[in-house]
N, CA and C atoms as a LAMMPS dump frame, in Angstrom:
ITEM: TIMESTEP
0
ITEM: NUMBER OF ATOMS
627
ITEM: BOX BOUNDS ff ff ff
-5.0000000000000000e+02 5.0000000000000000e+02
-5.0000000000000000e+02 5.0000000000000000e+02
-5.0000000000000000e+02 5.0000000000000000e+02
ITEM: ATOMS id mol type element x y z
1 1 1 N 12.758 -5.548 18.17
2 1 2 C 13.212 -6.582 17.243
3 1 3 C 14.476 -7.215 17.787
4 2 1 N 14.461 -8.505 18.082
5 2 2 C 15.63 -9.201 18.61
6 2 3 C 16.477 -9.723 17.472
7 3 1 N 17.77 -9.486 17.581
8 3 2 C 18.688 -9.89 16.521
9 3 3 C 19.328 -11.218 16.868
10 4 1 N 19.316 -12.132 15.945
11 4 2 C 19.972 -13.418 16.145
12 4 3 C 21.47 -13.288 15.884
13 5 1 N 22.258 -14.063 16.607
14 5 2 C 23.705 -14.003 16.368
15 5 3 C 24.028 -14.421 14.94
16 6 1 N 24.92 -13.681 14.321
17 6 2 C 25.343 -13.972 12.966
18 6 3 C 26.728 -14.581 12.991
19 7 1 N 26.938 -15.549 12.149
20 7 2 C 28.254 -16.176 12.03
21 7 3 C 28.98 -15.52 10.86
22 8 1 N 29.902 -14.63 11.189
23 8 2 C 30.651 -13.902 10.169
24 8 3 C 32.025 -14.543 10.027
25 9 1 N 32.4 -14.947 8.82
26 9 2 C 33.738 -15.525 8.634
27 9 3 C 34.808 -14.527 9.048
28 10 1 N 35.903 -15.002 9.611
29 10 2 C 36.953 -14.08 10.036
30 10 3 C 37.718 -13.517 8.845
31 11 1 N 38.454 -12.444 9.114
32 11 2 C 39.373 -11.899 8.124
33 11 3 C 38.7 -11.197 6.965
34 12 1 N 39.416 -11.205 5.839
35 12 2 C 38.952 -10.465 4.659
36 12 3 C 37.676 -11.038 4.073
37 13 1 N 37.498 -12.364 4.196
38 13 2 C 36.253 -12.966 3.694
39 13 3 C 35.049 -12.404 4.419
40 14 1 N 35.149 -12.279 5.735
41 14 2 C 34.052 -11.707 6.512
42 14 3 C 33.817 -10.256 6.158
43 15 1 N 34.907 -9.504 5.945
44 15 2 C 34.756 -8.104 5.583
45 15 3 C 34.039 -7.956 4.244
46 16 1 N 34.415 -8.766 3.26
47 16 2 C 33.755 -8.703 1.953
48 16 3 C 32.274 -9.051 2.072
49 17 1 N 31.997 -10.083 2.857
50 17 2 C 30.6 -10.503 3.005
51 17 3 C 29.784 -9.418 3.704
52 18 1 N 30.359 -8.801 4.732
53 18 2 C 29.632 -7.755 5.448
54 18 3 C 29.433 -6.517 4.578
55 19 1 N 30.444 -6.153 3.812
56 19 2 C 30.297 -5.016 2.911
57 19 3 C 29.19 -5.272 1.896
58 20 1 N 29.157 -6.501 1.381
59 20 2 C 28.106 -6.858 0.415
60 20 3 C 26.729 -6.789 1.074
61 21 1 N 26.598 -7.35 2.268
62 21 2 C 25.309 -7.345 2.971
63 21 3 C 24.882 -5.925 3.314
64 22 1 N 25.832 -5.098 3.743
65 22 2 C 25.511 -3.714 4.079
66 22 3 C 25.081 -2.939 2.838
67 23 1 N 25.745 -3.164 1.722
68 23 2 C 25.347 -2.501 0.479
69 23 3 C 23.938 -2.877 0.068
70 24 1 N 23.611 -4.157 0.185
71 24 2 C 22.254 -4.606 -0.157
72 24 3 C 21.225 -3.96 0.765
73 25 1 N 21.534 -3.911 2.07
74 25 2 C 20.604 -3.319 3.033
75 25 3 C 20.385 -1.838 2.757
76 26 1 N 21.454 -1.115 2.428
77 26 2 C 21.328 0.319 2.145
78 26 3 C 20.512 0.561 0.871
79 27 1 N 20.797 -0.219 -0.171
80 27 2 C 20.024 -0.06 -1.417
81 27 3 C 18.57 -0.451 -1.197
82 28 1 N 18.347 -1.5 -0.414
83 28 2 C 16.978 -1.92 -0.129
84 28 3 C 16.204 -0.854 0.628
85 29 1 N 16.864 -0.223 1.61
86 29 2 C 16.195 0.843 2.366
87 29 3 C 15.858 2.016 1.463
88 30 1 N 16.769 2.38 0.568
89 30 2 C 16.507 3.487 -0.362
90 30 3 C 15.32 3.175 -1.27
91 31 1 N 15.286 1.949 -1.795
92 31 2 C 14.181 1.553 -2.682
93 31 3 C 12.856 1.534 -1.933
94 32 1 N 12.873 1.022 -0.718
95 32 2 C 11.643 0.969 0.068
96 32 3 C 11.15 2.369 0.424
97 33 1 N 12.067 3.287 0.684
98 33 2 C 11.657 4.654 0.991
99 33 3 C 11.039 5.33 -0.235
100 34 1 N 11.577 5.047 -1.409
101 34 2 C 10.964 5.588 -2.628
102 34 3 C 9.574 4.978 -2.831
103 35 1 N 9.469 3.686 -2.597
104 35 2 C 8.161 3.034 -2.698
105 35 3 C 7.178 3.636 -1.704
106 36 1 N 7.653 3.9 -0.498
107 36 2 C 6.784 4.464 0.531
108 36 3 C 6.274 5.843 0.127
109 37 1 N 7.128 6.656 -0.474
110 37 2 C 6.674 7.978 -0.93
111 37 3 C 5.59 7.854 -1.99
112 38 1 N 5.776 6.917 -2.925
113 38 2 C 4.752 6.702 -3.956
114 38 3 C 3.436 6.228 -3.343
115 39 1 N 3.531 5.332 -2.385
116 39 2 C 2.329 4.818 -1.73
117 39 3 C 1.6 5.916 -0.959
118 40 1 N 2.344 6.748 -0.273
119 40 2 C 1.705 7.839 0.474
120 40 3 C 0.995 8.808 -0.456
121 41 1 N 1.633 9.142 -1.58
122 41 2 C 0.992 10.037 -2.544
123 41 3 C -0.295 9.424 -3.077
124 42 1 N -0.226 8.137 -3.42
125 42 2 C -1.41 7.456 -3.954
126 42 3 C -2.508 7.328 -2.892
127 43 1 N -2.106 7.072 -1.663
128 43 2 C -3.085 6.965 -0.588
129 43 3 C -3.816 8.287 -0.379
130 44 1 N -3.078 9.398 -0.375
131 44 2 C -3.726 10.709 -0.218
132 44 3 C -4.696 10.984 -1.368
133 45 1 N -4.271 10.639 -2.575
134 45 2 C -5.133 10.854 -3.74
135 45 3 C -6.417 10.035 -3.638
136 46 1 N -6.277 8.772 -3.273
137 46 2 C -7.442 7.892 -3.17
138 46 3 C -8.339 8.289 -2.004
139 47 1 N -7.756 8.752 -0.922
140 47 2 C -8.564 9.188 0.222
141 47 3 C -9.416 10.4 -0.148
142 48 1 N -8.83 11.328 -0.901
143 48 2 C -9.61 12.485 -1.36
144 48 3 C -10.742 12.038 -2.285
145 49 1 N -10.414 11.099 -3.197
146 49 2 C -11.44 10.592 -4.113
147 49 3 C -12.568 9.911 -3.346
148 50 1 N -12.202 9.103 -2.349
149 50 2 C -13.215 8.404 -1.557
150 50 3 C -14.082 9.388 -0.778
151 51 1 N -13.464 10.424 -0.231
152 51 2 C -14.228 11.428 0.511
153 51 3 C -15.205 12.154 -0.401
154 52 1 N -14.742 12.549 -1.58
155 52 2 C -15.621 13.234 -2.525
156 52 3 C -16.755 12.319 -2.975
157 53 1 N -16.407 11.04 -3.265
158 53 2 C -17.44 10.084 -3.687
159 53 3 C -18.442 9.837 -2.566
160 54 1 N -17.965 9.83 -1.318
161 54 2 C -18.875 9.655 -0.189
162 54 3 C -19.855 10.806 -0.06
163 55 1 N -19.376 12.026 -0.298
164 55 2 C -20.27 13.194 -0.257
165 55 3 C -21.318 13.117 -1.363
166 56 1 N -20.88 12.733 -2.556
167 56 2 C -21.821 12.599 -3.678
168 56 3 C -22.855 11.527 -3.377
169 57 1 N -22.387 10.405 -2.828
170 57 2 C -23.307 9.317 -2.468
171 57 3 C -24.352 9.813 -1.471
172 58 1 N -23.907 10.537 -0.441
173 58 2 C -24.856 11.046 0.546
174 58 3 C -25.88 11.982 -0.07
175 59 1 N -25.439 12.857 -0.961
176 59 2 C -26.361 13.795 -1.615
177 59 3 C -27.351 13.043 -2.503
178 60 1 N -26.845 12.067 -3.278
179 60 2 C -27.735 11.303 -4.159
180 60 3 C -28.779 10.531 -3.348
181 61 1 N -28.321 9.933 -2.249
182 61 2 C -29.241 9.137 -1.426
183 61 3 C -30.306 10.026 -0.796
184 62 1 N -29.905 11.189 -0.309
185 62 2 C -30.876 12.103 0.304
186 62 3 C -31.909 12.556 -0.724
187 63 1 N -31.459 12.844 -1.94
188 63 2 C -32.385 13.255 -2.993
189 63 3 C -33.351 12.118 -3.331
190 64 1 N -32.797 10.893 -3.425
191 64 2 C -33.653 9.744 -3.765
192 64 3 C -34.7 9.5 -2.68
193 65 1 N -34.302 9.61 -1.433
194 65 2 C -35.259 9.375 -0.336
195 65 3 C -36.338 10.45 -0.299
196 66 1 N -35.963 11.673 -0.643
197 66 2 C -36.959 12.748 -0.691
198 66 3 C -38.02 12.457 -1.749
199 67 1 N -37.58 12.082 -2.951
200 67 2 C -38.534 11.757 -4.013
201 67 3 C -39.352 10.517 -3.664
202 68 1 N -38.69 9.561 -2.997
203 68 2 C -39.422 8.334 -2.639
204 68 3 C -40.563 8.626 -1.664
205 69 1 N -40.312 9.484 -0.691
206 69 2 C -41.365 9.853 0.262
207 69 3 C -42.528 10.516 -0.467
208 70 1 N -42.195 11.388 -1.389
209 70 2 C -43.251 12.05 -2.164
210 70 3 C -44.027 11.026 -2.979
211 71 1 N -43.305 10.065 -3.573
212 71 2 C -43.99 9.038 -4.358
213 71 3 C -44.881 8.159 -3.513
214 72 1 N -44.427 7.857 -2.288
215 72 2 C -45.256 7.056 -1.376
216 72 3 C -46.524 7.805 -0.985
217 73 1 N -46.382 9.078 -0.762
218 73 2 C -47.557 9.87 -0.391
219 73 3 C -48.578 9.919 -1.52
220 74 1 N -48.067 9.922 -2.749
221 74 2 C -48.977 9.997 -3.897
222 74 3 C -49.528 8.63 -4.298
223 75 1 N -48.696 7.589 -4.23
224 75 2 C -49.11 6.286 -4.762
225 75 3 C -49.344 5.199 -3.75
226 76 1 N -48.986 5.43 -2.487
227 76 2 C -49.164 4.408 -1.479
228 76 3 C -47.883 3.602 -1.258
229 77 1 N -47.905 2.789 -0.178
230 77 2 C -46.7 2.069 0.218
231 77 3 C -46.268 1.016 -0.793
232 78 1 N -47.197 0.449 -1.527
233 78 2 C -46.868 -0.622 -2.465
234 78 3 C -46.372 -0.103 -3.808
235 79 1 N -46.55 1.169 -4.067
236 79 2 C -46.26 1.719 -5.389
237 79 3 C -44.804 1.49 -5.833
238 80 1 N -43.8 1.712 -4.978
239 80 2 C -42.418 1.488 -5.448
240 80 3 C -42.132 0.036 -5.809
241 81 1 N -42.698 -0.911 -5.046
242 81 2 C -42.434 -2.319 -5.299
243 81 3 C -43.147 -2.815 -6.553
244 82 1 N -44.329 -2.259 -6.8
245 82 2 C -45.081 -2.674 -7.984
246 82 3 C -44.397 -2.223 -9.27
247 83 1 N -43.625 -1.112 -9.204
248 83 2 C -42.976 -0.587 -10.406
249 83 3 C -41.497 -0.962 -10.494
250 84 1 N -41.022 -1.781 -9.577
251 84 2 C -39.605 -2.142 -9.593
252 84 3 C -39.326 -3.152 -10.697
253 85 1 N -38.313 -2.927 -11.541
254 85 2 C -38 -3.885 -12.613
255 85 3 C -37.4 -5.173 -12.045
256 86 1 N -37.633 -6.263 -12.729
257 86 2 C -37.091 -7.551 -12.271
258 86 3 C -35.574 -7.632 -12.511
259 87 1 N -35.103 -6.914 -13.512
260 87 2 C -33.668 -6.916 -13.816
261 87 3 C -32.888 -6.251 -12.682
262 88 1 N -31.643 -6.637 -12.531
263 88 2 C -30.795 -6.084 -11.473
264 88 3 C -29.677 -5.238 -12.071
265 89 1 N -29.236 -4.295 -11.272
266 89 2 C -28.108 -3.458 -11.705
267 89 3 C -26.828 -4.297 -11.71
268 90 1 N -25.913 -3.92 -12.594
269 90 2 C -24.628 -4.609 -12.662
270 90 3 C -23.492 -3.654 -12.337
271 91 1 N -22.568 -4.102 -11.487
272 91 2 C -21.417 -3.294 -11.114
273 91 3 C -20.164 -4.123 -11.348
274 92 1 N -19.291 -3.638 -12.203
275 92 2 C -18.01 -4.294 -12.462
276 92 3 C -16.884 -3.383 -11.99
277 93 1 N -15.959 -3.953 -11.274
278 93 2 C -14.837 -3.195 -10.729
279 93 3 C -13.559 -3.558 -11.478
280 94 1 N -12.906 -2.556 -12.039
281 94 2 C -11.613 -2.765 -12.706
282 94 3 C -10.498 -2.566 -11.693
283 95 1 N -9.46 -3.381 -11.818
284 95 2 C -8.349 -3.323 -10.88
285 95 3 C -7.079 -2.897 -11.591
286 96 1 N -6.201 -2.262 -10.843
287 96 2 C -4.896 -1.87 -11.364
288 96 3 C -3.852 -2.142 -10.288
289 97 1 N -2.6 -1.834 -10.598
290 97 2 C -1.524 -2.1 -9.647
291 97 3 C -0.579 -0.903 -9.588
292 98 1 N -0.227 -0.503 -8.392
293 98 2 C 0.739 0.571 -8.158
294 98 3 C 1.834 0.022 -7.249
295 99 1 N 3.073 0.058 -7.741
296 99 2 C 4.248 -0.492 -7.04
297 99 3 C 3.932 -1.845 -6.406
298 100 1 N 3.269 -2.68 -7.191
299 100 2 C 3.012 -4.042 -6.756
300 100 3 C 1.765 -4.24 -5.914
301 101 1 N 0.983 -3.194 -5.685
302 101 2 C -0.224 -3.3 -4.86
303 101 3 C -1.454 -3.264 -5.76
304 102 1 N -2.188 -4.339 -5.793
305 102 2 C -3.405 -4.405 -6.606
306 102 3 C -4.564 -3.761 -5.85
307 103 1 N -5.324 -2.891 -6.539
308 103 2 C -6.434 -2.203 -5.89
309 103 3 C -7.445 -1.764 -6.953
310 104 1 N -8.711 -1.521 -6.55
311 104 2 C -9.726 -1.06 -7.51
312 104 3 C -9.346 0.279 -8.109
313 105 1 N -9.602 0.409 -9.405
314 105 2 C -9.262 1.655 -10.087
315 105 3 C -10.483 2.381 -10.644
316 106 1 N -11.509 1.656 -11.034
317 106 2 C -12.705 2.301 -11.591
318 106 3 C -13.881 1.34 -11.479
319 107 1 N -15.079 1.911 -11.662
320 107 2 C -16.319 1.142 -11.546
321 107 3 C -17.121 1.315 -12.825
322 108 1 N -17.604 0.189 -13.361
323 108 2 C -18.484 0.22 -14.526
324 108 3 C -19.9 -0.141 -14.07
325 109 1 N -20.841 0.706 -14.406
326 109 2 C -22.217 0.562 -13.91
327 109 3 C -23.163 0.239 -15.055
328 110 1 N -24.011 -0.771 -14.832
329 110 2 C -25.053 -1.123 -15.799
330 110 3 C -26.402 -1.027 -15.098
331 111 1 N -27.24 -0.124 -15.551
332 111 2 C -28.55 0.082 -14.923
333 111 3 C -29.501 -1.06 -15.26
334 112 1 N -30.429 -1.394 -14.367
335 112 2 C -31.423 -2.428 -14.67
336 112 3 C -32.355 -1.981 -15.794
337 113 1 N -32.786 -2.942 -16.59
338 113 2 C -33.647 -2.651 -17.741
339 113 3 C -35.048 -3.19 -17.459
340 114 1 N -36.023 -2.328 -17.642
341 114 2 C -37.417 -2.734 -17.427
342 114 3 C -37.974 -3.28 -18.738
343 115 1 N -38.571 -4.45 -18.663
344 115 2 C -39.155 -5.05 -19.864
345 115 3 C -40.463 -4.324 -20.229
346 116 1 N -40.888 -4.446 -21.485
347 116 2 C -42.134 -3.771 -21.897
348 116 3 C -43.347 -4.239 -21.112
349 117 1 N -43.282 -5.463 -20.589
350 117 2 C -44.439 -5.997 -19.868
351 117 3 C -44.521 -5.484 -18.435
352 118 1 N -43.463 -4.913 -17.934
353 118 2 C -43.431 -4.484 -16.538
354 118 3 C -44.007 -3.076 -16.398
355 119 1 N -44.53 -2.821 -15.215
356 119 2 C -45.151 -1.538 -14.938
357 119 3 C -44.094 -0.462 -14.746
358 120 1 N -44.408 0.722 -15.158
359 120 2 C -43.546 1.882 -14.938
360 120 3 C -43.984 2.57 -13.65
361 121 1 N -43.163 3.453 -13.096
362 121 2 C -43.554 4.165 -11.874
363 121 3 C -44.904 4.854 -12.038
364 122 1 N -45.701 4.781 -10.97
365 122 2 C -47.081 5.28 -11.059
366 122 3 C -47.211 6.779 -11.006
367 123 1 N -46.18 7.5 -10.62
368 123 2 C -46.268 8.958 -10.584
369 123 3 C -44.88 9.551 -10.853
370 124 1 N -44.869 10.841 -11.11
371 124 2 C -43.612 11.515 -11.469
372 124 3 C -42.594 11.456 -10.336
373 125 1 N -43.078 11.553 -9.106
374 125 2 C -42.157 11.515 -7.966
375 125 3 C -41.416 10.188 -7.905
376 126 1 N -42.117 9.082 -8.161
377 126 2 C -41.457 7.766 -8.148
378 126 3 C -40.488 7.623 -9.309
379 127 1 N -40.814 8.231 -10.437
380 127 2 C -39.885 8.196 -11.576
381 127 3 C -38.594 8.935 -11.223
382 128 1 N -38.743 10.087 -10.56
383 128 2 C -37.558 10.819 -10.105
384 128 3 C -36.792 10.019 -9.052
385 129 1 N -37.529 9.355 -8.175
386 129 2 C -36.891 8.559 -7.126
387 129 3 C -36.088 7.406 -7.735
388 130 1 N -36.667 6.749 -8.74
389 130 2 C -35.96 5.645 -9.391
390 130 3 C -34.662 6.131 -10.019
391 131 1 N -34.712 7.24 -10.711
392 131 2 C -33.519 7.792 -11.352
393 131 3 C -32.483 8.202 -10.294
394 132 1 N -32.951 8.806 -9.205
395 132 2 C -32.038 9.246 -8.148
396 132 3 C -31.405 8.054 -7.422
397 133 1 N -32.182 6.991 -7.208
398 133 2 C -31.623 5.808 -6.546
399 133 3 C -30.56 5.14 -7.427
400 134 1 N -30.765 5.139 -8.721
401 134 2 C -29.754 4.565 -9.612
402 134 3 C -28.439 5.349 -9.519
403 135 1 N -28.569 6.661 -9.48
404 135 2 C -27.364 7.485 -9.329
405 135 3 C -26.716 7.256 -7.968
406 136 1 N -27.55 7.048 -6.934
407 136 2 C -27.013 6.812 -5.588
408 136 3 C -26.266 5.489 -5.514
409 137 1 N -26.823 4.459 -6.167
410 137 2 C -26.149 3.153 -6.153
411 137 3 C -24.808 3.236 -6.875
412 138 1 N -24.799 3.944 -7.981
413 138 2 C -23.527 4.111 -8.701
414 138 3 C -22.506 4.872 -7.847
415 139 1 N -22.967 5.93 -7.184
416 139 2 C -22.074 6.701 -6.316
417 139 3 C -21.575 5.849 -5.158
418 140 1 N -22.426 4.984 -4.627
419 140 2 C -22.013 4.102 -3.534
420 140 3 C -20.928 3.135 -3.993
421 141 1 N -21.085 2.608 -5.213
422 141 2 C -20.074 1.687 -5.751
423 141 3 C -18.74 2.397 -5.953
424 142 1 N -18.799 3.636 -6.473
425 142 2 C -17.563 4.39 -6.692
426 142 3 C -16.894 4.738 -5.366
427 143 1 N -17.702 5.074 -4.371
428 143 2 C -17.153 5.365 -3.039
429 143 3 C -16.501 4.13 -2.437
430 144 1 N -17.19 2.988 -2.548
431 144 2 C -16.657 1.753 -1.992
432 144 3 C -15.345 1.349 -2.663
433 145 1 N -15.281 1.516 -3.986
434 145 2 C -14.058 1.153 -4.707
435 145 3 C -12.894 2.045 -4.295
436 146 1 N -13.136 3.35 -4.208
437 146 2 C -12.063 4.278 -3.816
438 146 3 C -11.627 4.042 -2.381
439 147 1 N -12.588 3.775 -1.5
440 147 2 C -12.25 3.534 -0.092
441 147 3 C -11.452 2.25 0.064
442 148 1 N -11.856 1.198 -0.654
443 148 2 C -11.122 -0.064 -0.602
444 148 3 C -9.698 0.118 -1.126
445 149 1 N -9.57 0.861 -2.217
446 149 2 C -8.239 1.115 -2.782
447 149 3 C -7.359 1.867 -1.792
448 150 1 N -7.92 2.891 -1.152
449 150 2 C -7.15 3.666 -0.173
450 150 3 C -6.717 2.793 0.994
451 151 1 N -7.583 1.904 1.449
452 151 2 C -7.245 1.03 2.579
453 151 3 C -6.156 0.029 2.202
454 152 1 N -6.223 -0.51 0.99
455 152 2 C -5.196 -1.457 0.553
456 152 3 C -3.832 -0.769 0.419
457 153 1 N -3.835 0.436 -0.144
458 153 2 C -2.583 1.182 -0.284
459 153 3 C -2.039 1.562 1.094
460 154 1 N -2.923 1.959 1.999
461 154 2 C -2.49 2.331 3.346
462 154 3 C -1.874 1.143 4.08
463 155 1 N -2.468 -0.033 3.904
464 155 2 C -1.934 -1.227 4.561
465 155 3 C -0.542 -1.564 4.031
466 156 1 N -0.356 -1.442 2.72
467 156 2 C 0.965 -1.716 2.15
468 156 3 C 1.974 -0.651 2.577
469 157 1 N 1.524 0.595 2.69
470 157 2 C 2.417 1.652 3.167
471 157 3 C 2.877 1.367 4.591
472 158 1 N 1.977 0.865 5.432
473 158 2 C 2.347 0.528 6.802
474 158 3 C 3.373 -0.596 6.835
475 159 1 N 3.157 -1.622 6.014
476 159 2 C 4.132 -2.725 5.969
477 159 3 C 5.488 -2.238 5.459
478 160 1 N 5.465 -1.381 4.448
479 160 2 C 6.72 -0.846 3.906
480 160 3 C 7.429 0.018 4.938
481 161 1 N 6.665 0.814 5.673
482 161 2 C 7.245 1.663 6.723
483 161 3 C 7.926 0.798 7.789
484 162 1 N 7.322 -0.307 8.148
485 162 2 C 7.92 -1.197 9.145
486 162 3 C 9.218 -1.823 8.632
487 163 1 N 9.234 -2.165 7.358
488 163 2 C 10.445 -2.75 6.784
489 163 3 C 11.576 -1.729 6.732
490 164 1 N 11.248 -0.492 6.371
491 164 2 C 12.266 0.562 6.363
492 164 3 C 12.803 0.786 7.773
493 165 1 N 11.896 0.818 8.752
494 165 2 C 12.323 1.024 10.14
495 165 3 C 13.235 -0.106 10.607
496 166 1 N 12.893 -1.335 10.229
497 166 2 C 13.733 -2.472 10.629
498 166 3 C 15.128 -2.36 10.027
499 167 1 N 15.191 -1.937 8.766
500 167 2 C 16.497 -1.791 8.121
501 167 3 C 17.288 -0.631 8.722
502 168 1 N 16.65 0.525 8.863
503 168 2 C 17.374 1.722 9.31
504 168 3 C 17.756 1.639 10.789
505 169 1 N 16.893 1.043 11.6
506 169 2 C 17.15 1.061 13.039
507 169 3 C 17.864 -0.191 13.556
508 170 1 N 17.797 -1.28 12.808
509 170 2 C 18.35 -2.532 13.331
510 170 3 C 19.436 -3.11 12.425
511 171 1 N 19.026 -3.499 11.204
512 171 2 C 19.965 -4.246 10.366
513 171 3 C 21.151 -3.411 9.908
514 172 1 N 20.921 -2.203 9.442
515 172 2 C 22.034 -1.385 8.948
516 172 3 C 22.996 -1.017 10.085
517 173 1 N 22.502 -0.545 11.248
518 173 2 C 23.445 -0.292 12.344
519 173 3 C 24.187 -1.554 12.792
520 174 1 N 23.491 -2.68 12.788
521 174 2 C 24.138 -3.922 13.201
522 174 3 C 25.237 -4.317 12.228
523 175 1 N 24.921 -4.279 10.948
524 175 2 C 25.929 -4.622 9.941
525 175 3 C 27.098 -3.64 9.975
526 176 1 N 26.777 -2.36 10.171
527 176 2 C 27.839 -1.354 10.254
528 176 3 C 28.76 -1.636 11.435
529 177 1 N 28.168 -1.997 12.577
530 177 2 C 28.977 -2.323 13.75
531 177 3 C 29.827 -3.564 13.546
532 178 1 N 29.227 -4.586 12.933
533 178 2 C 29.987 -5.813 12.677
534 178 3 C 31.137 -5.559 11.702
535 179 1 N 30.86 -4.736 10.681
536 179 2 C 31.907 -4.421 9.717
537 179 3 C 33.035 -3.633 10.376
538 180 1 N 32.669 -2.682 11.235
539 180 2 C 33.693 -1.902 11.936
540 180 3 C 34.547 -2.805 12.817
541 181 1 N 33.921 -3.78 13.485
542 181 2 C 34.668 -4.69 14.348
543 181 3 C 35.625 -5.562 13.533
544 182 1 N 35.153 -6.056 12.385
545 182 2 C 36.006 -6.89 11.534
546 182 3 C 37.165 -6.074 10.983
547 183 1 N 36.871 -4.856 10.54
548 183 2 C 37.941 -4.011 9.999
549 183 3 C 38.963 -3.651 11.071
550 184 1 N 38.497 -3.418 12.301
551 184 2 C 39.422 -3.126 13.392
552 184 3 C 40.302 -4.337 13.682
553 185 1 N 39.691 -5.521 13.691
554 185 2 C 40.465 -6.734 13.932
555 185 3 C 41.5 -6.946 12.831
556 186 1 N 41.092 -6.685 11.571
557 186 2 C 42.039 -6.812 10.467
558 186 3 C 43.177 -5.8 10.597
559 187 1 N 42.83 -4.574 10.964
560 187 2 C 43.857 -3.541 11.118
561 187 3 C 44.842 -3.922 12.221
562 188 1 N 44.334 -4.462 13.332
563 188 2 C 45.219 -4.876 14.421
564 188 3 C 46.094 -6.055 13.998
565 189 1 N 45.483 -6.997 13.251
566 189 2 C 46.252 -8.155 12.796
567 189 3 C 47.347 -7.727 11.828
568 190 1 N 46.997 -6.81 10.914
569 190 2 C 48.007 -6.323 9.968
570 190 3 C 49.122 -5.556 10.687
571 191 1 N 48.723 -4.787 11.723
572 191 2 C 49.734 -4.066 12.495
573 191 3 C 50.667 -5.043 13.214
574 192 1 N 50.066 -6.076 13.817
575 192 2 C 50.882 -7.073 14.498
576 192 3 C 51.793 -7.807 13.526
577 193 1 N 51.272 -8.107 12.343
578 193 2 C 52.085 -8.777 11.335
579 193 3 C 53.24 -7.887 10.894
580 194 1 N 52.978 -6.579 10.742
581 194 2 C 54.052 -5.656 10.364
582 194 3 C 55.112 -5.57 11.451
583 195 1 N 54.677 -5.558 12.71
584 195 2 C 55.635 -5.53 13.82
585 195 3 C 56.474 -6.788 13.832
586 196 1 N 55.85 -7.949 13.61
587 196 2 C 56.595 -9.208 13.591
588 196 3 C 57.619 -9.22 12.453
589 197 1 N 57.18 -8.699 11.306
590 197 2 C 58.104 -8.682 10.176
591 197 3 C 59.306 -7.766 10.448
592 198 1 N 59.03 -6.603 11.041
593 198 2 C 60.139 -5.698 11.359
594 198 3 C 61.072 -6.327 12.4
595 199 1 N 60.462 -6.996 13.371
596 199 2 C 61.279 -7.645 14.406
597 199 3 C 62.121 -8.759 13.793
598 200 1 N 61.508 -9.56 12.857
599 200 2 C 62.244 -10.651 12.226
600 200 3 C 63.365 -10.09 11.363
601 201 1 N 63.079 -8.999 10.629
602 201 2 C 64.114 -8.394 9.788
603 201 3 C 65.249 -7.842 10.643
604 202 1 N 64.887 -7.236 11.774
605 202 2 C 65.916 -6.702 12.662
606 202 3 C 66.756 -7.803 13.253
607 203 1 N 66.129 -8.935 13.553
608 203 2 C 66.85 -10.06 14.122
609 203 3 C 67.821 -10.629 13.097
610 204 1 N 67.385 -10.732 11.826
611 204 2 C 68.282 -11.244 10.785
612 204 3 C 69.465 -10.311 10.584
613 205 1 N 69.185 -8.986 10.612
614 205 2 C 70.271 -8.02 10.431
615 205 3 C 71.299 -8.128 11.55
616 206 1 N 70.829 -8.318 12.782
617 206 2 C 71.751 -8.457 13.905
618 206 3 C 72.559 -9.738 13.792
619 207 1 N 71.87 -10.826 13.322
620 207 2 C 72.559 -12.117 13.198
621 207 3 C 73.617 -12.06 12.1
622 208 1 N 73.29 -11.38 11.008
623 208 2 C 74.237 -11.314 9.887
624 208 3 C 75.395 -10.361 10.224
625 209 1 N 75.121 -9.349 11.051
626 209 2 C 76.186 -8.411 11.414
627 209 3 C 77.091 -8.986 12.444
């Protein structure tokens, strides 16, 4: 990170401005570090949820495919399509926000509804397959929502980590150095002024004596 030259007013005005800027940078770094801890905790939680949901999805899908194969063997290749309802499943994703990061929080699932005029599965295996596929689709939606949430939180954690690093490694040391230089210059100027005053007072005393 390259630092641009800063124009710091000389004297006490510059010292006040640098102290103010340094205070803001220190408080900002502290706040960002607290935010980063919250984000990391949430990311770990969401990653575990996504992993568990992924395992459930895999199990549901494997069960559905097993029943589907059995149904195909009993009813033929066209049997699943002939019994498929025209209605579609509905998936609604609710969103929430953690330390300013919007991400999916839960999934609402609406199963497709078969009308009375539509055919039902031709055998028990296909009925089991239909039920298992519905559970698999719901599990897939929950896995996708948790995974997306974890990725969004992780991305914000990375950005926050970079901002903390920039403050701790660049801006705060730079401001601290500039403040030290200004304070040293002020101390030297005050020392020189005190010497001049003592010299002037001594000169007046000699002149009056």
